[in-house]
N, C-alpha and C positions, 0 to 999 in steps of 0.2 A: 570661477573659484575666488573666494574672498581672501583666504589666507592659508598658510601651511604652518603647522606646529611641528618642530623637529626635536623636541626635548625628550622624546621617548625612544624606545628601541626602533620603531618604524614610524614614518610620518603620519600625521593626522591632517587630512585635507578638508577644509571647511568651506561650505557655500553659504555661510552666514557670518555676520560681524559679532553678534552677541549670542552666547550660548550659556544656559544656566549651569551653575557649578556642578550639580549632580550629573547632568548629561555629559559634561566635559570630563569629569572623573571617570565615567564609564567608558568614554572614548579612549582615555589614557590607558585604562586597563586592557582594552582590546589591542591597543598598539604595542603592548608588551607580551602578548601571547606568543608562545614558542612556535606555533604553527601558522601564524598570520602570514599572508602573502601580500607583499608590496606596501600597502598602506591602508588606513581607514578612511572612508569617505563619509562625511557628515552633511546631510542635506539641509536646505534652508528652513525646513519646518521642524527641526530636531528639538526634542525635549526628553526628559528622563523617563526610562522604562525600567524593566527588570533585567539586570545584567548588561543589556545593550541599549543605547539610546534609540528611542523611536525616531525614525528618520536617519538611521545608520545603515551603512553598507560595508560589509567586510567579506574578504575572500580568504579561505583557509585551505591548507594542504592536508589531505588525508583524514580530516575529521569534520564532524558536523556538530553544532551546538544548538540543542533544542531551545534554549532561552534566547538565542539570537534569531529565532524565527518568531517565538512568542506563542501565546495560548490561543489566539484566534487565527489558526492556520488558514491561509488562503483568503483571508479577509481582503476585500477589494471593491472595485467599482464596475458598474455597467451603465451604459447610456444608449438611448435610442432617439434618433431624430425623427420627428413626425412631419407629415405634409401640411400640418396646420400652421398658419401664421398668426392667428389670434384665438383666444379662448376667454370667454367672459367669466367674471367672478362667479356668477351663479352656476355656470357649467363646471368650473373648477371645483366648486363645493360638491356638486353632484358626483364628480369623478372621485374625489376624496372619500365620499361616503361609500362608493362602490369598492374602493380599495380596502377600506377598513372591514368590509364584510367578508373579504376573501383572503386577506393577508394578516395572519396573527402578528401582534406586536409585542415587544418587551419579552417577558418570560413565557408568553402564551405559545402553545403548540397547536397543531391541528388535532381535532378530536378523532379523526380517522387517519389511518396510514395512507400516504400518497403512493402513487404508482411506482412499484420497484423498478420499472423500466427507465425511470428518470434518474435513478442512482448511477454513479460512475461505474464503468467496467473495471474489473480487477486485473486487466492486462495479462490474461492467461494464468494468473495465480488462483488457487482455490481460496475461498474466503477464510479458511483456517490459517492462511499465511498473514492475515491481518487480525491479530488477536484482540486488540481493543475495539476495532471496528466491528468484528464479529459479535462482541458483547453488546455493543451499542446500536447494532444495525436496526432493530425494530424501533427503538426510540428515534433514531435518525429519520425514519420514514414519516414520523409525525412532525419532525422539525424542518423537513424539506419545504421550502416556500414560505419561510417565516423570517421576520426582519431581525429580531433580537433587540437589545437595548443599547444604552450608552450613546455613542456618536453615530449609530447606524440610522439611515434615513431613506425616505422616498421623496423625491422632489419633482415638481412640474416647473419647468424653466423656460425662459424666452432667450433665444440666442441672438447675438448681433448679426447672425446670418439671416434673421427674419423669421426663424422657425421656432415652434414649440418643441421642447425636448423633454424626455423622461429620464430620470437618473436614480440609481439605487446604490447604496453603500451597505454591504453586509458581508458576513463571513460564514464560518463552518459550524456556528452554533455550539452546542454542548459536545458534539463529536470531536471537533478540533481541540477543545479544552481538555477533554479526557485523554486524547493522544498526547498532547503537549505535556501535561502533568505526569503521565505515566513514564514517558521516556526521560523527562528531566530528572525525576526521582531515581530512575535506573542509572542515569549518567552520574548523578551525585554518589550513589553507592559504589559504582565501578571505579570512579575517580579516587575514592577513599581506598578501595582495595588495591589499586595500582600505585598508590602513594603519589598522586599528582601534586605537583608543586604550585599549581594555580590555586590561589586562596579561595576557599569556599565562599567567603563574603562577596567575592566578585560576581557570584551567581552565573558562572560561565562553564559549568560542567560539560564535558564533551564526550562524543562517541566516535571511535574510529569507523570510517566508512567501509572498511573491509572486514569489520567485526559483524557477527550475526545480529547483535542487537542494533548496531548502526544501520544495517541493511533493513531491518524491520522498521526502524523509525523512518527511514527515507521512503519506504514503501507506503507506510500508513500516512505519513505527512503528505505525500503526493496524492493519495486518495482524498485526503481532506481538502486539498487545493481544488481538486475536481468537484468535490461535494459542494464547496462554497460557490463555485461557478454554477453548478446545477441549481443550487438554492436561489441565486440571483436570477437565473434564467426563468425559473418557474414563477417567481414573484413578478418579473417583468411581463410575462405572458398575462398574468392576472391584472396587472396595471393597464396593459394595452386593452384588455377586454372591458375594464371599467371605463376607459376612454371611448371605446367603440360603442358602448351602451348609451353614451351621451352624444357622440358625434360619429354616426355610422359610416361616414364617407372617408374617415381618416386612413392614411396609408403610413407604413413604417419602413424606415431603412434598416439594414442589418445591425445587430447589436454590436457595440464596442465593449470589450471586457478587459480588465487588467487587475491582477492581484498585487498585494503589497506586503504580505507576510509569508515568506517561504525561503527555502534554500534549493539551489539547483546547480548541477555540474555544468559549467560554462568555460569557454576558452577566453582568457584574457592575458595579454602580454605573452602570447605564444605558449600558454600553459593551461591545461585543464585544472580548474580549481572549483571549490564549493563556494559559490556566492550566496551569502545570507543577506536578504533584504528584509528589514524589520521596519515597517512604516516607510517603505521606499518602493518605487516601481521601476520596472525595466524601461529603458529609453534608448533602445537600439536605433540606429539610423533608419529613419522612415517609419518607425513603429508608432502607431496611434495610441495615445494614452489619455488618462483623465486625471486632473488635479482639482479636487473639490475645495470650495471655501467653506465658510460657516453658513448657517441658515440666514444670515443677513448680508452675505457678500457673494461675489461671483464665483463660479466654477469654470474650469477651462478644459477644452479639448485641445490636446497638444500633439506634436509630432517630435519624436526623439531625434537627437542629433548624433547619437553614438559616441559621446565623449568617453574616451578610454579612462580618464582620470577618475571618473565617478563609477567605474566598472559598468558603463553604459546604463546609468540609473538616474532617477530624478526624485523629487519630493512626492509624497502621497497625499498631501492636503495642506491646509493652512498651518496646522500644528498648534498645540495648546500653549498658551502663555500663563494660564492659571490652572492649578489642580481643581478637581471637581468640588471638594469641600471649600476651598478658597473662593471659588467663583460664587458659591451659594452664600458665603459670608459677606463678600465684598461688593458684589454687583447689585445694582438697584433694579428691582423688578419692573417698576413703572418706566424707568429710562430704557431698559432693554426692550420692553414691549413697544414703546413709542418708536424706537429706532427701526423696528421691523414694520410697524404700521405706517410710518411715514413713507416707506418704500412700497406700500400696498401689498406686503407679503402676508399671506395666510400662514400663520406660524404656529409653533407648538409650545410657546413659553406661557404657561398658565399659572404656575406657582413658584415659590422660592426654590423648591427642589429642582425645578427645570433650568435654573440658571447655570448649572454645570455645562449646558449645551447652548447657552446664549452666545451671541456674536462676540460680546466683550470678553469671553473666556479664550478666544482664539487670536493668533497672530494676524497681522495685516496680510491678506492673501496677495495683494498687489506687490508688496515688498518681497514676499516669498517667490513670486514669479520673476520679479526683476533680478533676484539673486541667482537665478539659474538660466539666464538667457543663453548660456553656453551649453546647456543640457537639453533644452527643448525649445521648439518654436510654437507659439500660440496660434491655433487655427480658428477657434470659436470661443467667444466669451459668453457664458450663460448666467443670466440673473434669475434668482429664485422668484417664482410666483406663489408657490404653496409648498409647505413642508409637512411631512409626517415623520415624527420621531418615535423610536421604540420606547 
């Protein structure tokens, strides 16, 4: 931990020295909520989001806040270690071609519905208990196994363990977006009805967890977390097939998966509380996780240390230091391309519009890792060889 701010109702514990003004104001708002438990934890990759900083962790008593989870519910990382120790540039390009044939990117969906057996189970509930998911179910079948846009990616990497790795960052696609928006709007309406004293401009409308609407949100949110994992798993299977088509002898270790946008009932400081992680991942003692960098910097396989002060959490990535439009205005296309090409990375920076995902738009991942050595232990450093962006 770098410092503690004690000027608000409850402390703000920060794992970074510099935090942008907007993100800090959001952390202060959280620290003054009436149902906040213990303190706010702000991870080293933090930057401003909607209502809550991305890279924030909060625990609440008896309520859940949809905006403290965000719109890409269950967004997260998965990684697979391969038996390969080398992969030539020509073979990498062939693998990328195979991936693009089977994994829709950006706003694209599959033309045909995917196998319903790949969808999450409803844990004994009828589908009617999931009103938004019921409405979106058929659309979700065409979104399963698709990457999406923004900062979502597929990478081929080389680890300092000597092995080639595969990594995917993606979420719950339009399904999570629909669920998040629906329940956030319901929370706003109900908070007005109840005369909530939390200012609307804070964007932190809440739902009681023992309320019927709160229970529906938790049920649909949990489904979206599982859908996001199913989405990553299906993409990873197709990435593995693309590699097998080029190198038939390759073997794969079990998948590593970790989500970074969700709320869950957990025990902390001897009390069951609703932990919200928005752009933060669980880092329980011994838990294996993933902290990705930008497409021009390393990613890390880590092991959690179970630090109680962070609610057993850690960063979810490098974190943005520039907004998307700001990056497109201020970064130099030729310089950003050269930065990647000098490292031999097959990248996705083609036009000025792609600069929102250039390495220069992100924080220094090494500093982010250094700031959380009390939260995680680095196991493997992975350097990008090739990147597909949505």
